[in-house]
SEMI-777844 format. One line per field, with one value per residue (C-alpha): residue number from 0; residue in one letter; x, y, z. Coordinates in nm, 3 decimals, padded with zeros to 5 digits. Last residue first. Layout:
<sites>
num = (NUM  ...)
residu = (a  ...)
px = (X  ...)
py = (Y  ...)
pz = (Z  ...)
</sites>
This chain:
<sites>
num = (192  191  190  189  188  187  186  185  184  183  182  181  180  179  178  177  176  175  174  173  172  171  170  169  168  167  166  165  164  163  162  161  160  159  158  157  156  155  154  153  152  151  150  149  148  147  146  145  144  143  142  141  140  139  138  137  136  135  134  133  132  131  130  129  128  127  126  125  124  123  122  121  120  119  118  117  116  115  114  113  112  111  110  109  108  107  106  105  104  103  102  101  100  99  98  97  96  95  94  93  92  91  90  89  88  87  86  85  84  83  82  81  80  79  78  77  76  75  74  73  72  71  70  69  68  67  66  65  64  63  62  61  60  59  58  57  56  55  54  53  52  51  50  49  48  47  46  45  44  43  42  41  40  39  38  37  36  35  34  33  32  31  30  29  28  27  26  25  24  23  22  21  20  19  18  17  16  15  14  13  12  11  10  9  8  7  6  5  4  3  2  1  0)
residu = (x  x  x  x  x  x  x  x  x  x  x  x  x  x  x  x  x  x  x  x  x  x  x  x  x  x  x  x  x  x  x  x  x  x  x  x  x  x  x  x  x  x  x  x  x  x  x  x  x  x  x  x  x  x  x  x  x  x  x  x  x  x  x  x  x  x  x  x  x  x  x  x  x  x  x  x  x  x  x  x  x  x  x  x  x  x  x  x  x  x  x  x  x  x  x  x  x  x  x  x  x  x  x  x  x  x  x  x  x  x  x  x  x  x  x  x  x  x  x  x  x  x  x  x  x  x  x  x  x  x  x  x  x  x  x  x  x  x  x  x  x  x  x  x  x  x  x  x  x  x  x  x  x  x  x  x  x  x  x  x  x  x  x  x  x  x  x  x  x  x  x  x  x  x  x  x  x  x  x  x  x  x  x  x  x  x  x  x  x  x  x  x  x)
px = (-01.085  -00.942  -00.954  -01.258  -01.158  -01.072  -01.242  -01.086  -01.269  -01.531  -01.282  -01.152  -00.913  -00.911  -00.741  -00.498  -00.549  -00.578  -00.325  -00.475  -00.279  -00.567  -00.811  -01.073  -01.440  -01.536  -01.846  -02.077  -01.872  -01.673  -01.589  -01.825  -01.618  -01.336  -01.014  -00.693  -00.598  -00.378  -00.108  00.095  00.447  00.498  00.486  00.171  00.433  00.289  00.039  00.273  00.525  00.311  00.390  00.521  00.323  -00.032  00.083  00.164  -00.114  -00.206  -00.568  -00.629  -00.699  -00.976  -00.907  -01.025  -01.002  -01.351  -01.514  -01.493  -01.278  -01.280  -01.034  -00.736  -00.424  -00.225  -00.093  00.194  00.331  00.654  00.823  01.163  00.983  00.879  01.241  01.416  01.525  01.882  01.749  01.494  01.783  01.666  01.397  01.118  00.783  00.532  00.277  00.241  00.195  00.550  00.683  00.720  01.025  01.059  01.282  01.229  01.035  00.806  00.970  01.039  01.216  01.200  00.993  01.025  00.718  00.718  00.745  01.099  01.135  00.833  00.912  00.654  00.681  00.830  00.761  01.003  00.862  01.072  00.953  00.571  00.381  00.172  00.292  00.240  -00.124  -00.189  -00.060  -00.241  -00.475  -00.779  -00.763  -00.944  -00.725  -00.397  -00.258  00.092  00.116  00.236  00.513  00.571  00.961  01.037  00.994  00.714  00.473  00.150  -00.037  -00.241  -00.417  -00.448  -00.234  -00.457  -00.774  -00.660  -00.526  -00.840  -01.025  -00.794  -00.816  -01.186  -01.231  -00.982  -01.189  -01.539  -01.398  -01.278  -01.635  -01.603  -01.677  -01.354  -01.452  -01.780  -01.588  -01.325  -01.595  -01.782  -01.464  -01.343  -01.683  -01.691  -01.326  -01.380  -01.710  -01.754  -01.774)
py = (-01.064  -01.244  -01.048  -01.165  -01.448  -01.327  -01.520  -01.475  -01.563  -01.754  -02.008  -02.064  -01.867  -01.896  -01.618  -01.597  -01.959  -02.081  -02.317  -02.591  -02.712  -02.572  -02.791  -02.600  -02.724  -02.644  -02.405  -02.346  -02.538  -02.462  -02.715  -02.600  -02.312  -02.573  -02.504  -02.319  -02.229  -01.912  -01.886  -01.562  -01.649  -01.479  -01.394  -01.452  -01.541  -01.768  -01.983  -01.884  -02.138  -02.417  -02.394  -02.698  -02.900  -02.765  -02.821  -03.183  -03.260  -03.607  -03.549  -03.462  -03.132  -02.943  -02.567  -02.289  -01.960  -01.848  -01.847  -02.227  -02.472  -02.822  -03.080  -02.852  -02.765  -02.507  -02.214  -02.058  -01.715  -01.546  -01.895  -01.889  -01.954  -02.300  -02.420  -02.458  -02.791  -02.907  -03.147  -03.346  -03.434  -03.331  -03.476  -03.268  -03.404  -03.645  -03.790  -04.160  -04.111  -04.225  -03.959  -04.013  -03.850  -03.569  -03.420  -03.079  -03.058  -02.797  -02.591  -02.631  -02.469  -02.714  -02.658  -02.841  -02.981  -03.162  -03.477  -03.594  -03.421  -03.437  -03.212  -02.964  -02.777  -02.430  -02.192  -01.894  -01.543  -01.274  -01.343  -01.299  -01.632  -01.724  -02.103  -02.158  -02.030  -02.226  -02.548  -02.464  -02.763  -02.800  -03.138  -03.416  -03.661  -03.497  -03.129  -03.123  -02.835  -02.451  -02.275  -01.931  -01.805  -01.454  -01.136  -00.934  -01.014  -01.131  -00.936  -00.747  -01.076  -01.036  -01.342  -01.569  -01.453  -01.532  -01.859  -01.956  -01.885  -02.089  -02.387  -02.375  -02.397  -02.683  -02.861  -02.791  -02.920  -03.247  -03.303  -03.298  -03.607  -03.607  -03.276  -03.456  -03.790  -03.590  -03.358  -03.680  -03.886  -03.579  -03.521  -03.886  -03.858  -03.561  -03.650  -03.297  -03.232)
pz = (00.904  00.604  00.254  00.028  -00.211  -00.551  -00.819  -01.164  -01.500  -01.641  -01.804  -01.435  -01.248  -00.851  -00.663  -00.326  -00.267  00.111  00.259  00.428  00.745  00.985  00.798  00.569  00.528  00.166  00.079  -00.192  -00.420  -00.732  -00.976  -01.253  -01.314  -01.466  -01.266  -01.177  -00.836  -00.803  -00.543  -00.530  -00.408  -00.186  00.161  00.410  00.662  00.874  00.672  00.353  00.484  00.446  00.083  00.012  00.265  00.152  -00.228  -00.154  00.091  -00.076  -00.088  -00.466  -00.406  -00.256  -00.223  00.002  -00.170  00.006  -00.277  -00.273  -00.459  -00.594  -00.765  -00.786  -00.984  -00.856  -01.070  -00.845  -00.923  -00.853  -00.749  -00.553  -00.224  -00.365  -00.390  -00.734  -00.853  -00.800  -00.533  -00.745  -01.011  -01.359  -01.599  -01.572  -01.438  -01.613  -01.383  -01.322  -00.961  -00.880  -01.108  -01.500  -01.657  -01.889  -02.125  -02.292  -02.607  -02.486  -02.237  -01.861  -01.563  -01.242  -00.940  -00.590  -00.409  -00.085  00.098  00.003  -00.363  -00.630  -00.924  -00.991  -01.349  -01.438  -01.665  -01.707  -01.714  -01.920  -02.246  -02.172  -02.138  -02.427  -02.500  -02.099  -02.085  -02.409  -02.245  -01.904  -01.924  -01.713  -01.526  -01.644  -01.466  -01.603  -01.665  -01.612  -01.367  -01.345  -01.185  -01.285  -01.246  -01.266  -01.490  -01.612  -01.272  -01.315  -01.021  -01.302  -01.415  -01.774  -01.860  -01.597  -01.766  -02.123  -02.041  -01.890  -02.204  -02.418  -02.156  -02.163  -02.549  -02.518  -02.256  -02.440  -02.745  -02.556  -02.406  -02.025  -01.866  -01.707  -01.496  -01.387  -01.272  -01.075  -00.875  -00.785  -00.672  -00.497  -00.311  -00.207  -00.040  00.116  00.290  00.416  00.813)
</sites>
């Protein structure tokens, strides 16, 4: 079994060590790959995240989204995430983890099922679509309904190519990704047997 805390520390240190020019160029290439995905709808809600702790940024992606798509950021609500539409300049508050989120009443934010596409941050990933997050379980709890239903939204992990691992142990509660986007392209896991 993998020592997940040690793996998280190593991968987070590696992504934080990336120089600013490399980080900016990677975010630009990532946006291009995400926007070219044939699954990206023309209308609906697209959830992203506020990049922190060296995560790959989604600002270029957000600025280039087609007009029919509304960009949302996660909002902590109980033990799950809800999502609120957000544009640059809209008010933000800092949640208990120090991450900015839209200044809305959490109960008024959209449910995870209302999203068309969710771009999830990650610390590590493998070719099978397994995601290593920060360890709080927020995305797994919020999208647990997909384990039984296999329903939308489309879940796409976003990270730097260097965050790919040979294999990750998956727990029964881990919600697999439909794709992973990096500055190098889109990785699509093979279909489950």
